[in-house]
PyMOL CGO cylinders between C-alpha atoms (Angstrom):
from pymol import cmd
from pymol.cgo import CYLINDER

trace = [
    CYLINDER, 12.46, 11.44, 14.97, 13.53, 8.27, 16.77, 0.3, 1, 1, 1, 1, 1, 1,
    CYLINDER, 13.53, 8.27, 16.77, 13.70, 4.63, 15.34, 0.3, 1, 1, 1, 1, 1, 1,
    CYLINDER, 13.70, 4.63, 15.34, 11.33, 3.57, 17.87, 0.3, 1, 1, 1, 1, 1, 1,
    CYLINDER, 11.33, 3.57, 17.87, 8.33, 6.34, 16.74, 0.3, 1, 1, 1, 1, 1, 1,
    CYLINDER, 8.33, 6.34, 16.74, 9.11, 5.45, 13.23, 0.3, 1, 1, 1, 1, 1, 1,
    CYLINDER, 9.11, 5.45, 13.23, 8.48, 1.75, 13.61, 0.3, 1, 1, 1, 1, 1, 1,
    CYLINDER, 8.48, 1.75, 13.61, 5.16, 2.56, 15.18, 0.3, 1, 1, 1, 1, 1, 1,
    CYLINDER, 5.16, 2.56, 15.18, 3.94, 4.77, 12.40, 0.3, 1, 1, 1, 1, 1, 1,
    CYLINDER, 3.94, 4.77, 12.40, 4.98, 2.00, 9.97, 0.3, 1, 1, 1, 1, 1, 1,
    CYLINDER, 4.98, 2.00, 9.97, 3.29, -0.67, 12.09, 0.3, 1, 1, 1, 1, 1, 1,
    CYLINDER, 3.29, -0.67, 12.09, 0.11, 1.45, 11.65, 0.3, 1, 1, 1, 1, 1, 1,
    CYLINDER, 0.11, 1.45, 11.65, 0.42, 2.12, 8.33, 0.3, 1, 1, 1, 1, 1, 1,
    CYLINDER, 0.42, 2.12, 8.33, 0.64, -1.15, 7.53, 0.3, 1, 1, 1, 1, 1, 1,
    CYLINDER, 0.64, -1.15, 7.53, -2.39, -2.21, 9.57, 0.3, 1, 1, 1, 1, 1, 1,
    CYLINDER, -2.39, -2.21, 9.57, -4.68, 0.91, 8.29, 0.3, 1, 1, 1, 1, 1, 1,
    CYLINDER, -4.68, 0.91, 8.29, -3.70, -0.66, 4.61, 0.3, 1, 1, 1, 1, 1, 1,
    CYLINDER, -3.70, -0.66, 4.61, -4.63, -3.95, 5.35, 0.3, 1, 1, 1, 1, 1, 1,
    CYLINDER, -4.63, -3.95, 5.35, -7.83, -3.28, 6.86, 0.3, 1, 1, 1, 1, 1, 1,
    CYLINDER, -7.83, -3.28, 6.86, -8.76, -0.75, 4.44, 0.3, 1, 1, 1, 1, 1, 1,
    CYLINDER, -8.76, -0.75, 4.44, -7.85, -3.28, 1.69, 0.3, 1, 1, 1, 1, 1, 1,
    CYLINDER, -7.85, -3.28, 1.69, -9.91, -6.22, 3.56, 0.3, 1, 1, 1, 1, 1, 1,
    CYLINDER, -9.91, -6.22, 3.56, -12.86, -3.67, 3.68, 0.3, 1, 1, 1, 1, 1, 1,
    CYLINDER, -12.86, -3.67, 3.68, -12.71, -2.63, -0.08, 0.3, 1, 1, 1, 1, 1, 1,
    CYLINDER, -12.71, -2.63, -0.08, -12.42, -6.16, -1.44, 0.3, 1, 1, 1, 1, 1, 1,
    CYLINDER, -12.42, -6.16, -1.44, -16.00, -6.61, -1.03, 0.3, 1, 1, 1, 1, 1, 1,
    CYLINDER, -16.00, -6.61, -1.03, -16.89, -3.63, -3.40, 0.3, 1, 1, 1, 1, 1, 1,
    CYLINDER, -16.89, -3.63, -3.40, -13.99, -3.89, -5.48, 0.3, 1, 1, 1, 1, 1, 1,
    CYLINDER, -13.99, -3.89, -5.48, -14.45, -5.25, -9.08, 0.3, 1, 1, 1, 1, 1, 1,
    CYLINDER, -14.45, -5.25, -9.08, -13.15, -9.08, -9.67, 0.3, 1, 1, 1, 1, 1, 1,
    CYLINDER, -13.15, -9.08, -9.67, -10.01, -7.50, -11.54, 0.3, 1, 1, 1, 1, 1, 1,
    CYLINDER, -10.01, -7.50, -11.54, -8.35, -4.34, -10.09, 0.3, 1, 1, 1, 1, 1, 1,
    CYLINDER, -8.35, -4.34, -10.09, -6.48, -1.78, -11.97, 0.3, 1, 1, 1, 1, 1, 1,
    CYLINDER, -6.48, -1.78, -11.97, -2.91, -1.67, -10.67, 0.3, 1, 1, 1, 1, 1, 1,
    CYLINDER, -2.91, -1.67, -10.67, -1.00, 0.28, -13.50, 0.3, 1, 1, 1, 1, 1, 1,
    CYLINDER, -1.00, 0.28, -13.50, -2.33, 3.41, -15.63, 0.3, 1, 1, 1, 1, 1, 1,
    CYLINDER, -2.33, 3.41, -15.63, -1.42, 4.76, -18.93, 0.3, 1, 1, 1, 1, 1, 1,
    CYLINDER, -1.42, 4.76, -18.93, -2.91, 7.90, -20.44, 0.3, 1, 1, 1, 1, 1, 1,
    CYLINDER, -2.91, 7.90, -20.44, -5.68, 7.85, -17.84, 0.3, 1, 1, 1, 1, 1, 1,
    CYLINDER, -5.68, 7.85, -17.84, -6.82, 4.10, -17.89, 0.3, 1, 1, 1, 1, 1, 1,
    CYLINDER, -6.82, 4.10, -17.89, -5.79, 0.90, -16.15, 0.3, 1, 1, 1, 1, 1, 1,
    CYLINDER, -5.79, 0.90, -16.15, -3.66, -1.34, -18.59, 0.3, 1, 1, 1, 1, 1, 1,
    CYLINDER, -3.66, -1.34, -18.59, -2.83, -3.92, -16.03, 0.3, 1, 1, 1, 1, 1, 1,
    CYLINDER, -2.83, -3.92, -16.03, -4.96, -5.68, -13.89, 0.3, 1, 1, 1, 1, 1, 1,
    CYLINDER, -4.96, -5.68, -13.89, -4.68, -8.38, -10.76, 0.3, 1, 1, 1, 1, 1, 1,
    CYLINDER, -4.68, -8.38, -10.76, -7.34, -10.36, -8.98, 0.3, 1, 1, 1, 1, 1, 1,
    CYLINDER, -7.34, -10.36, -8.98, -8.75, -8.13, -6.23, 0.3, 1, 1, 1, 1, 1, 1,
    CYLINDER, -8.75, -8.13, -6.23, -7.54, -11.08, -3.44, 0.3, 1, 1, 1, 1, 1, 1,
    CYLINDER, -7.54, -11.08, -3.44, -3.72, -10.43, -4.78, 0.3, 1, 1, 1, 1, 1, 1,
    CYLINDER, -3.72, -10.43, -4.78, -4.52, -6.87, -4.55, 0.3, 1, 1, 1, 1, 1, 1,
    CYLINDER, -4.52, -6.87, -4.55, -5.77, -7.57, -0.95, 0.3, 1, 1, 1, 1, 1, 1,
    CYLINDER, -5.77, -7.57, -0.95, -2.42, -8.46, 0.40, 0.3, 1, 1, 1, 1, 1, 1,
    CYLINDER, -2.42, -8.46, 0.40, -0.01, -6.77, -2.51, 0.3, 1, 1, 1, 1, 1, 1,
    CYLINDER, -0.01, -6.77, -2.51, 0.06, -3.55, -0.72, 0.3, 1, 1, 1, 1, 1, 1,
    CYLINDER, 0.06, -3.55, -0.72, 0.27, -4.64, 2.87, 0.3, 1, 1, 1, 1, 1, 1,
    CYLINDER, 0.27, -4.64, 2.87, 3.10, -7.24, 2.10, 0.3, 1, 1, 1, 1, 1, 1,
    CYLINDER, 3.10, -7.24, 2.10, 5.09, -4.39, 0.43, 0.3, 1, 1, 1, 1, 1, 1,
    CYLINDER, 5.09, -4.39, 0.43, 4.73, -2.03, 3.16, 0.3, 1, 1, 1, 1, 1, 1,
    CYLINDER, 4.73, -2.03, 3.16, 5.52, -5.01, 5.85, 0.3, 1, 1, 1, 1, 1, 1,
    CYLINDER, 5.52, -5.01, 5.85, 8.67, -5.67, 3.85, 0.3, 1, 1, 1, 1, 1, 1,
    CYLINDER, 8.67, -5.67, 3.85, 9.84, -1.76, 3.77, 0.3, 1, 1, 1, 1, 1, 1,
    CYLINDER, 9.84, -1.76, 3.77, 9.18, -1.67, 7.29, 0.3, 1, 1, 1, 1, 1, 1,
    CYLINDER, 9.18, -1.67, 7.29, 11.18, -5.18, 8.20, 0.3, 1, 1, 1, 1, 1, 1,
    CYLINDER, 11.18, -5.18, 8.20, 13.57, -4.02, 5.86, 0.3, 1, 1, 1, 1, 1, 1,
    CYLINDER, 13.57, -4.02, 5.86, 14.43, -0.61, 7.69, 0.3, 1, 1, 1, 1, 1, 1,
    CYLINDER, 14.43, -0.61, 7.69, 14.02, -1.99, 11.14, 0.3, 1, 1, 1, 1, 1, 1,
    CYLINDER, 14.02, -1.99, 11.14, 16.94, -4.35, 10.01, 0.3, 1, 1, 1, 1, 1, 1,
    CYLINDER, 16.94, -4.35, 10.01, 19.10, -2.01, 8.27, 0.3, 1, 1, 1, 1, 1, 1,
    CYLINDER, 19.10, -2.01, 8.27, 21.32, 0.85, 8.98, 0.3, 1, 1, 1, 1, 1, 1,
    CYLINDER, 21.32, 0.85, 8.98, 20.29, 3.52, 11.32, 0.3, 1, 1, 1, 1, 1, 1,
    CYLINDER, 20.29, 3.52, 11.32, 19.77, 6.55, 8.34, 0.3, 1, 1, 1, 1, 1, 1,
    CYLINDER, 19.77, 6.55, 8.34, 17.84, 4.66, 6.23, 0.3, 1, 1, 1, 1, 1, 1,
    CYLINDER, 17.84, 4.66, 6.23, 14.20, 4.57, 8.52, 0.3, 1, 1, 1, 1, 1, 1,
    CYLINDER, 14.20, 4.57, 8.52, 13.13, 7.77, 7.44, 0.3, 1, 1, 1, 1, 1, 1,
    CYLINDER, 13.13, 7.77, 7.44, 13.63, 6.80, 3.80, 0.3, 1, 1, 1, 1, 1, 1,
    CYLINDER, 13.63, 6.80, 3.80, 11.50, 3.69, 4.48, 0.3, 1, 1, 1, 1, 1, 1,
    CYLINDER, 11.50, 3.69, 4.48, 8.45, 5.81, 6.30, 0.3, 1, 1, 1, 1, 1, 1,
    CYLINDER, 8.45, 5.81, 6.30, 8.61, 8.16, 3.26, 0.3, 1, 1, 1, 1, 1, 1,
    CYLINDER, 8.61, 8.16, 3.26, 8.22, 4.71, 1.10, 0.3, 1, 1, 1, 1, 1, 1,
    CYLINDER, 8.22, 4.71, 1.10, 5.49, 3.52, 3.04, 0.3, 1, 1, 1, 1, 1, 1,
    CYLINDER, 5.49, 3.52, 3.04, 3.77, 6.88, 3.13, 0.3, 1, 1, 1, 1, 1, 1,
    CYLINDER, 3.77, 6.88, 3.13, 3.74, 7.08, -0.53, 0.3, 1, 1, 1, 1, 1, 1,
    CYLINDER, 3.74, 7.08, -0.53, 2.60, 3.27, -0.94, 0.3, 1, 1, 1, 1, 1, 1,
    CYLINDER, 2.60, 3.27, -0.94, -0.02, 4.24, 1.48, 0.3, 1, 1, 1, 1, 1, 1,
    CYLINDER, -0.02, 4.24, 1.48, -1.39, 7.23, -0.49, 0.3, 1, 1, 1, 1, 1, 1,
    CYLINDER, -1.39, 7.23, -0.49, -0.90, 5.53, -4.05, 0.3, 1, 1, 1, 1, 1, 1,
    CYLINDER, -0.90, 5.53, -4.05, -2.93, 2.26, -2.23, 0.3, 1, 1, 1, 1, 1, 1,
    CYLINDER, -2.93, 2.26, -2.23, -6.08, 4.33, -1.33, 0.3, 1, 1, 1, 1, 1, 1,
    CYLINDER, -6.08, 4.33, -1.33, -5.95, 6.21, -5.01, 0.3, 1, 1, 1, 1, 1, 1,
    CYLINDER, -5.95, 6.21, -5.01, -6.01, 2.92, -6.74, 0.3, 1, 1, 1, 1, 1, 1,
    CYLINDER, -6.01, 2.92, -6.74, -8.91, 1.98, -4.49, 0.3, 1, 1, 1, 1, 1, 1,
    CYLINDER, -8.91, 1.98, -4.49, -10.73, 5.03, -5.20, 0.3, 1, 1, 1, 1, 1, 1,
    CYLINDER, -10.73, 5.03, -5.20, -10.14, 4.86, -9.27, 0.3, 1, 1, 1, 1, 1, 1,
    CYLINDER, -10.14, 4.86, -9.27, -11.23, 1.28, -9.00, 0.3, 1, 1, 1, 1, 1, 1,
    CYLINDER, -11.23, 1.28, -9.00, -14.23, 1.87, -7.05, 0.3, 1, 1, 1, 1, 1, 1,
    CYLINDER, -14.23, 1.87, -7.05, -14.91, 4.93, -9.11, 0.3, 1, 1, 1, 1, 1, 1,
    CYLINDER, -14.91, 4.93, -9.11, -15.14, 2.59, -12.19, 0.3, 1, 1, 1, 1, 1, 1,
    CYLINDER, -15.14, 2.59, -12.19, -12.02, 3.77, -13.91, 0.3, 1, 1, 1, 1, 1, 1,
    CYLINDER, -12.02, 3.77, -13.91, -10.99, 0.17, -14.26, 0.3, 1, 1, 1, 1, 1, 1,
]
cmd.load_cgo(trace, "trace")
């Protein structure tokens, strides 16, 4: 897979995460759980911090992999995909009321 294709996928992931968080912020509780232990959240942040936290991390990974060596861009893509899935999992669990 070429670097340009990976970069495009990473940018799409950043956009989807940001848009989904903006949409979810209207439905999330004021405190959003971000860490689970034994099936329950034990760490919380404001929903407005959560709104920008995950997109910021995915953007940093995207920029870092773009500026780094040639071999690291696939690792950055996998990291962004994992963060993408975890972000949606946390949105789902918080909307479901596990927080």
